C-alpha positions as CSV (number, residue, x, y, z in Angstrom):
1,X,119.8,240.1,68.0
2,X,120.7,242.9,70.5
3,X,119.2,242.6,74.0
4,X,117.8,245.8,75.4
5,X,119.5,246.9,78.7
6,X,117.2,246.7,81.7
7,X,117.3,248.3,85.1
8,X,117.5,246.5,88.5
9,X,113.7,246.8,88.6
10,X,113.3,245.3,85.2
11,X,112.5,248.5,83.3
12,X,114.1,249.6,80.0
13,X,117.2,251.8,80.4
14,X,116.8,253.3,77.0
15,X,115.3,256.6,78.2
16,X,117.8,257.1,81.2
17,X,120.2,260.0,80.7
18,X,123.2,261.1,82.6
19,X,121.3,264.2,83.7
20,X,118.6,262.0,85.1
21,X,121.1,260.0,87.1
22,X,122.9,263.0,88.4
23,X,119.6,264.7,89.3
24,X,118.7,261.6,91.4
25,X,122.1,261.6,93.1
26,X,121.7,265.3,94.0
27,X,118.9,264.4,96.4
28,X,121.6,263.1,98.8
29,X,123.5,266.3,98.3
30,X,120.4,268.4,98.9
31,X,119.4,266.5,102.0
32,X,122.9,266.2,103.6
33,X,122.9,269.6,105.5
34,X,120.1,268.2,107.6
35,X,122.2,265.3,108.8
36,X,125.4,267.3,109.0
37,X,124.4,270.7,110.3
38,X,121.2,270.0,112.2
39,X,121.2,266.4,113.4
40,X,124.9,266.0,114.2
41,X,127.5,268.7,114.4
42,X,125.9,272.2,114.9
43,X,122.3,272.5,115.9
44,X,121.9,269.4,118.1
45,X,124.9,270.4,120.2
46,X,123.7,274.0,120.4
47,X,120.2,273.0,121.5
48,X,121.5,270.8,124.3
49,X,124.2,273.3,125.4
50,X,122.4,276.7,125.0
51,X,118.6,276.2,124.6
52,X,118.0,273.4,127.2
53,X,118.7,274.1,130.9
54,X,121.8,271.8,130.9
55,X,123.4,269.2,128.5
56,X,122.0,266.2,130.3
57,X,118.5,267.6,130.1
58,X,119.1,268.6,126.5
59,X,120.1,265.0,125.7
60,X,116.9,263.7,127.4
61,X,114.7,266.3,125.5
62,X,116.4,265.5,122.2
63,X,116.0,261.8,122.7
64,X,112.3,262.1,123.5
65,X,111.7,264.2,120.3
66,X,113.6,261.7,118.1
67,X,111.6,258.9,119.6
68,X,108.2,260.5,119.0
69,X,109.2,261.5,115.5
70,X,110.5,258.1,114.7
71,X,107.2,256.4,115.7
72,X,105.2,258.6,113.3
73,X,107.6,257.8,110.5
74,X,107.5,254.1,111.2
75,X,103.7,253.9,111.1
76,X,103.2,256.0,107.9
77,X,106.2,255.1,105.7
78,X,104.9,251.7,104.3
79,X,101.4,253.0,104.0
80,X,102.5,256.0,101.9
81,X,104.8,253.7,99.9
82,X,101.9,251.4,99.0
83,X,99.8,254.3,97.9
84,X,102.7,255.6,95.8
85,X,103.1,252.2,94.1
86,X,99.4,252.2,93.3
87,X,99.3,255.7,91.9
88,X,102.7,255.6,90.0
89,X,104.8,258.8,90.2
90,X,107.2,259.3,93.2
91,X,108.4,262.8,92.4
92,X,105.2,264.6,93.6
93,X,105.7,262.9,97.0
94,X,109.3,263.9,97.1
95,X,108.3,267.5,96.4
96,X,105.5,267.6,99.0
97,X,107.7,266.2,101.8
98,X,110.7,268.3,100.9
99,X,108.5,271.4,101.2
100,X,107.5,270.1,104.7
101,X,111.2,269.8,105.6
102,X,112.0,273.3,104.3
103,X,109.2,274.7,106.5
104,X,110.5,272.9,109.6
105,X,114.1,274.1,109.0
106,X,113.1,277.7,108.5
107,X,111.3,277.7,111.9
108,X,114.5,276.7,113.8
109,X,115.6,280.4,113.7
110,X,113.4,280.9,116.8
111,X,115.8,278.8,118.9
112,X,117.3,281.6,120.9
113,X,119.6,280.7,123.8
114,X,117.9,280.3,127.1
115,X,114.3,280.5,125.8
116,X,111.4,279.4,127.9
117,X,110.4,275.8,128.0
118,X,107.3,276.5,125.8
119,X,109.4,278.0,123.0
120,X,111.9,275.2,123.3
121,X,109.0,272.7,122.8
122,X,108.2,274.4,119.5
123,X,111.8,274.3,118.4
124,X,111.6,270.5,118.9
125,X,108.4,270.4,117.0
126,X,109.9,272.3,114.1
127,X,112.9,270.0,114.0
128,X,110.6,266.9,114.1
129,X,108.6,268.3,111.2
130,X,111.8,268.8,109.2
131,X,112.9,265.3,110.1
132,X,109.6,263.7,109.0
133,X,109.8,265.5,105.7
134,X,113.4,264.3,105.1
135,X,112.7,260.7,105.9
136,X,109.5,260.4,103.9
137,X,111.0,262.1,100.8
138,X,114.0,259.7,101.1
139,X,111.5,256.7,100.9
140,X,110.3,257.8,97.5
141,X,113.7,258.9,96.2
142,X,115.2,255.5,97.1
143,X,112.4,253.8,95.3
144,X,113.5,255.5,92.0
145,X,117.1,254.2,92.3
146,X,116.5,250.6,90.8
147,X,114.9,252.2,87.7
148,X,118.1,254.1,86.8
149,X,120.8,251.4,86.4
150,X,121.3,247.7,86.0
151,X,121.7,245.4,89.1
152,X,125.4,245.0,88.3
153,X,126.1,248.7,89.0
154,X,123.5,249.4,91.7
155,X,126.0,249.3,94.5
156,X,128.2,251.8,92.7
157,X,125.3,254.2,92.1
158,X,124.2,254.0,95.7
159,X,127.7,254.5,97.0
160,X,128.4,257.4,94.6
161,X,125.2,259.1,95.7
162,X,126.2,258.8,99.4
163,X,129.7,260.1,98.6
164,X,128.2,263.1,96.7
165,X,126.0,263.7,99.7
166,X,129.0,263.7,102.0
167,X,130.8,266.1,99.7
168,X,127.9,268.5,99.9
169,X,127.9,268.1,103.7
170,X,131.6,269.1,103.8
171,X,131.0,272.2,101.7
172,X,127.9,273.2,103.7
173,X,129.8,272.7,107.0
174,X,132.8,274.7,105.8
175,X,130.6,277.6,104.7
176,X,128.9,277.6,108.1
177,X,132.2,277.5,110.1
178,X,133.9,280.1,107.9
179,X,131.1,282.6,107.6
180,X,128.3,282.1,110.3
181,X,129.5,280.6,113.6
182,X,132.1,281.8,116.2
183,X,135.4,280.0,116.1
184,X,135.5,280.2,119.9
185,X,133.1,281.5,122.6
186,X,133.2,285.3,122.9
187,X,135.5,285.8,119.9
188,X,132.9,287.3,117.7
189,X,134.7,286.0,114.7
190,X,134.3,283.0,112.4
191,X,137.0,280.5,111.4
192,X,138.1,283.0,108.7
193,X,138.6,285.7,111.3
194,X,135.7,287.8,110.1
195,X,132.4,288.8,111.8
196,X,129.5,286.5,111.1
197,X,127.8,287.4,107.8
198,X,124.4,289.0,107.4
199,X,124.7,290.7,110.7
200,X,124.3,287.5,112.6
201,X,124.6,288.3,116.3
202,X,127.2,286.1,118.0
203,X,125.7,286.8,121.5
204,X,122.3,285.6,120.4
205,X,124.0,282.7,118.6
206,X,122.7,283.8,115.3
207,X,125.1,281.5,113.4
208,X,123.9,278.3,115.1
209,X,120.2,279.4,114.7
210,X,120.8,280.3,111.0
211,X,121.8,276.7,110.0
212,X,118.1,275.9,109.8
213,X,117.3,278.5,107.1
214,X,120.6,277.7,105.5
215,X,119.7,274.0,105.2
216,X,116.3,275.0,103.8
217,X,117.7,277.2,101.1
218,X,120.3,274.6,100.2
219,X,117.7,271.9,99.8
220,X,115.4,274.0,97.7
221,X,118.2,275.0,95.2
222,X,119.8,271.6,94.8
223,X,116.5,269.6,94.3
224,X,115.8,271.5,91.1
225,X,117.8,269.2,88.9
226,X,116.0,266.2,90.3
227,X,112.6,267.5,89.3
228,X,113.8,268.7,85.9
229,X,115.8,265.7,84.7
230,X,115.2,262.5,86.7
231,X,112.6,260.3,85.1
232,X,109.6,259.1,87.0
233,X,107.0,256.3,86.9
234,X,103.9,257.0,84.8
235,X,100.6,257.6,86.5
236,X,98.4,254.6,86.8
237,X,95.0,254.7,85.0
238,X,92.8,253.3,87.8
239,X,94.0,254.9,91.0
240,X,91.2,254.3,93.5
241,X,90.9,250.6,93.1
242,X,94.7,250.3,92.8
243,X,95.2,252.1,96.1
244,X,92.8,249.8,97.9
245,X,94.5,246.7,96.3
246,X,98.0,248.0,97.1
247,X,97.1,248.6,100.8
248,X,95.6,245.2,101.0
249,X,98.8,243.8,99.5
250,X,100.9,245.7,102.0
251,X,98.9,244.2,104.9
252,X,99.3,240.7,103.4
253,X,103.0,241.3,103.0
254,X,103.3,242.3,106.7
255,X,101.3,239.3,107.8
256,X,103.4,236.9,105.7
257,X,106.8,238.4,106.8
258,X,107.6,235.5,109.1
259,X,107.3,233.1,106.1
260,X,109.8,235.2,104.1
261,X,112.8,234.5,106.2
262,X,115.3,236.7,104.3
263,X,113.1,239.8,104.1
264,X,112.0,239.3,107.8
265,X,115.6,238.9,109.0
266,X,116.8,241.9,106.9
267,X,114.1,244.2,108.2
268,X,114.8,243.1,111.7
269,X,118.6,243.5,111.3
270,X,118.4,246.9,109.6
271,X,115.9,247.9,112.2
272,X,118.5,247.5,115.0
273,X,121.8,248.4,113.3
274,X,120.4,251.5,111.6
275,X,118.7,252.6,114.8
276,X,122.1,252.3,116.6
277,X,123.9,254.2,113.8
278,X,121.3,257.0,113.8
279,X,121.8,257.1,117.6
280,X,125.5,257.7,117.1
281,X,124.9,260.4,114.6
282,X,121.9,261.9,116.5
283,X,123.7,262.2,119.8
284,X,127.3,262.7,118.5
285,X,127.2,266.5,118.9
286,X,125.3,266.4,122.1
287,X,127.6,263.8,123.6
288,X,130.9,265.5,122.6
289,X,129.6,268.9,123.7
290,X,128.6,267.5,127.2
291,X,131.4,264.9,127.8
292,X,134.4,266.7,126.3
293,X,133.1,270.3,126.3
294,X,133.6,270.8,122.6
295,X,132.5,274.0,121.0
296,X,131.1,274.5,117.5
297,X,134.5,274.8,115.8
298,X,135.8,271.5,117.3
299,X,132.6,269.8,116.4
300,X,132.9,271.3,112.9
301,X,136.4,269.9,112.4
302,X,135.2,266.5,113.8
303,X,132.3,266.7,111.2
304,X,134.7,267.5,108.4
305,X,136.9,264.5,109.2
306,X,133.8,262.3,109.4
307,X,132.5,263.5,106.1
308,X,135.8,263.2,104.3
309,X,136.2,259.6,105.4
310,X,132.6,259.1,104.6
311,X,133.2,259.9,101.0
312,X,136.0,257.4,100.7
313,X,133.9,254.8,102.6
314,X,130.8,255.2,100.4
315,X,132.9,255.0,97.2
316,X,135.0,252.1,98.2
317,X,132.0,250.4,99.9
318,X,130.0,250.7,96.6
319,X,133.0,249.1,94.8
320,X,133.1,246.2,97.3
321,X,129.3,245.9,97.1
322,X,129.4,245.3,93.3
323,X,132.3,242.8,93.7
324,X,131.4,240.9,96.9
325,X,127.8,241.8,97.7
326,X,126.2,244.3,100.1
327,X,125.9,241.8,103.0
328,X,129.6,241.5,103.5
329,X,130.0,245.3,103.5
330,X,127.3,245.6,106.1
331,X,128.7,242.9,108.4
332,X,132.2,244.4,108.4
333,X,130.8,247.9,109.0
334,X,128.7,246.8,112.0
335,X,131.8,245.1,113.7
336,X,133.8,248.3,113.2
337,X,130.9,250.4,114.7
338,X,130.8,248.1,117.8
339,X,134.5,248.6,118.4
340,X,134.2,252.4,118.0
341,X,131.2,252.6,120.3
342,X,133.1,250.8,123.0
343,X,136.0,253.2,122.7
344,X,133.6,256.2,122.9
345,X,131.8,255.2,126.1
346,X,135.0,254.3,128.0
347,X,136.7,257.7,127.5
348,X,136.2,261.2,128.8
349,X,138.4,264.0,130.2
350,X,139.3,262.0,133.3
351,X,139.0,258.4,132.0
352,X,140.8,256.8,129.1
353,X,139.5,253.4,128.1
354,X,138.0,253.0,131.6
355,X,141.4,253.8,133.2
356,X,141.4,256.9,135.5
357,X,143.9,259.6,134.2
358,X,144.8,263.1,135.2
359,X,142.3,265.6,133.8
360,X,143.1,266.2,130.1
361,X,142.7,269.8,128.9
362,X,141.7,270.1,125.2
363,X,141.6,270.7,122.4
364,X,144.1,267.9,121.3
365,X,144.4,265.8,124.5
366,X,144.5,262.0,124.0
367,X,140.7,261.8,124.6
368,X,140.1,264.4,121.9
369,X,142.4,262.5,119.5
370,X,140.6,259.3,120.2
371,X,137.3,260.9,119.4
372,X,138.6,262.3,116.2
373,X,139.8,258.7,115.3
374,X,136.4,257.3,116.1
375,X,134.7,260.0,114.0
376,X,136.9,259.0,111.0
377,X,135.9,255.4,111.4
378,X,132.2,256.2,111.9
379,X,132.3,258.3,108.7
380,X,134.0,255.6,106.6
381,X,131.9,252.7,107.7
382,X,128.7,254.8,108.1
383,X,128.9,255.8,104.4
384,X,129.5,252.3,103.2
385,X,126.8,250.6,105.4
386,X,124.1,253.1,104.4
387,X,124.9,252.7,100.7
388,X,125.0,248.9,100.9
389,X,121.8,248.8,102.9
390,X,119.9,250.4,100.0
391,X,121.3,247.8,97.6
392,X,120.4,244.9,99.8
393,X,116.9,246.2,100.2
394,X,116.4,246.1,96.4
395,X,117.3,242.4,96.6
396,X,114.5,241.8,99.0
397,X,111.8,243.6,97.0
398,X,109.2,241.5,95.2
399,X,106.6,242.0,92.5
400,X,107.9,245.5,91.4
401,X,106.5,247.2,94.5
402,X,109.7,249.1,95.1
403,X,108.2,252.1,96.9
404,X,106.3,249.7,99.2
405,X,109.6,247.9,99.8
406,X,111.4,251.0,100.7
407,X,108.4,252.0,102.9
408,X,109.0,248.7,104.8
409,X,112.7,249.6,104.8
410,X,111.8,253.0,106.4
411,X,109.5,251.1,108.8
412,X,112.3,248.9,109.8
413,X,114.5,251.9,110.3
414,X,111.9,253.7,112.3
415,X,109.8,251.0,114.0
416,X,112.2,250.9,116.9
417,X,113.7,254.4,116.1
418,X,112.2,255.4,119.5
419,X,114.3,252.6,121.0
420,X,117.8,254.1,120.7
421,X,116.9,257.6,121.8
422,X,114.6,256.3,124.5
423,X,117.3,254.0,125.8
424,X,119.8,256.9,125.7
425,X,117.4,259.1,127.6
426,X,116.6,256.4,130.1
427,X,120.1,255.4,130.8
428,X,121.2,259.0,131.0
429,X,118.4,260.5,133.1
430,X,116.9,257.6,135.1
431,X,119.8,255.2,135.6
432,X,122.7,257.6,135.4
433,X,121.4,260.7,137.1
434,X,118.6,259.5,139.4
435,X,119.6,255.9,140.4
436,X,123.4,256.0,140.3
437,X,123.7,259.8,140.9
438,X,126.5,260.1,138.4
439,X,128.1,263.3,137.1
440,X,126.7,264.7,133.9
441,X,129.7,263.4,131.9
442,X,129.4,259.9,133.4
443,X,125.7,259.8,132.9
444,X,126.0,260.7,129.2
445,X,128.6,258.0,128.7
446,X,126.3,255.5,130.3
447,X,123.5,256.7,128.1
448,X,125.3,255.9,124.9
449,X,126.2,252.3,125.9
450,X,122.9,250.6,124.9
451,X,123.8,251.3,121.2
452,X,126.4,248.5,121.4
453,X,123.7,245.9,122.1
454,X,121.6,247.2,119.2
455,X,124.5,246.8,116.8
456,X,125.1,243.2,118.1
457,X,121.5,242.2,117.5
458,X,121.6,243.6,113.9
459,X,124.8,241.6,113.2
460,X,123.3,238.3,114.4
461,X,120.1,238.7,112.4
462,X,122.0,239.5,109.2
463,X,123.0,235.9,109.0
464,X,119.7,234.8,107.5
465,X,119.5,237.5,104.8
466,X,120.0,236.5,101.2
467,X,121.5,238.7,98.4
468,X,121.4,238.5,94.7
469,X,124.7,237.5,93.1
470,X,125.9,239.8,90.3
């Protein structure tokens, strides 16, 4: 008698098509310009350098915005996940929050250089709205993943999706660098040697401002296959009572977390190492712009290198995940990120690994090359750790409450999401600038150093986490 193939969540795989799987994977492709263009390599650096009064103040404002946004995501993610599990379908939630993201991205066009503090505040609000939409839609998209393939191939699916997302990030970044942003300040030409398309004014930094609407259009177009082809959970018959019961179950789950040693340890571990990783990505552009004086083109090349190695890391990490388990992949990745963080905070134009050196002019001085190397490593292990983290979360889910589980996963990623940006802002502004009276560059280096401690805590807690053997 032939046994019917079942997914990692225990559902039948008979109705799953290749179009459905590719539609799900395209969510990472659709969302990647937010992480690549807005969060890391283009808009964050532009905001700190051109919108805020100075780079250090920009880093403080940016960190404060990320902290406030992270708290709201942390509070609401598991609640919304519990409600989704009770009602059934996840795609309507993905659609609603994706629309919220698109609205926030479109509003970033108002971020003209040197605008008043009031308008700068609304730029931060628009970015926060977009970020909330991306994070919440990812919760419901991740919950669909275990329904699509067996547990034996879950790591490969997660890694392939991350790799596809990074590929989309490369294409989006190349399009922006070649057609929208100046290759060097005052040149009036893009990397292709042409004027910015659509009449984008280089003086008004139209290319940097346009990455928001560009990311919005990209997300809208490439989410269409997800909604057309990816299967969803059927709607539950009794919604009202089910929602109440699901929320009570969520509360009971949170109360009993200390008794579930593996889940408790994993949520704690991922809470710290993902917070630190998001800190590296969130402040990467701001940091390189302030400490090394990189412009959009250098940051773009840095981003391309990071994304290319990220593709390799996600694919190979998914392979290692299926062979040796996600826990081993995550542990190795954290160690590599600790080493990279130490290299970053000990180097600038006048200091190389804490040793004073003659000022090093760019763009390919030893300090620049070191940062490129660090970016390559961050991309490779960042792709593998994020893909493996989704797989390990599936191993912690119980009772079929997959969306609730990924709501808790989002909670663990955001419960202390204020911590990394708050620590960066605190060590940059209060400790570095006010107490120690450091230069802007030295204060920004000091501000990044707390991320090392967060990685270490995550590595230690991972010890008590179990994984399913495949």
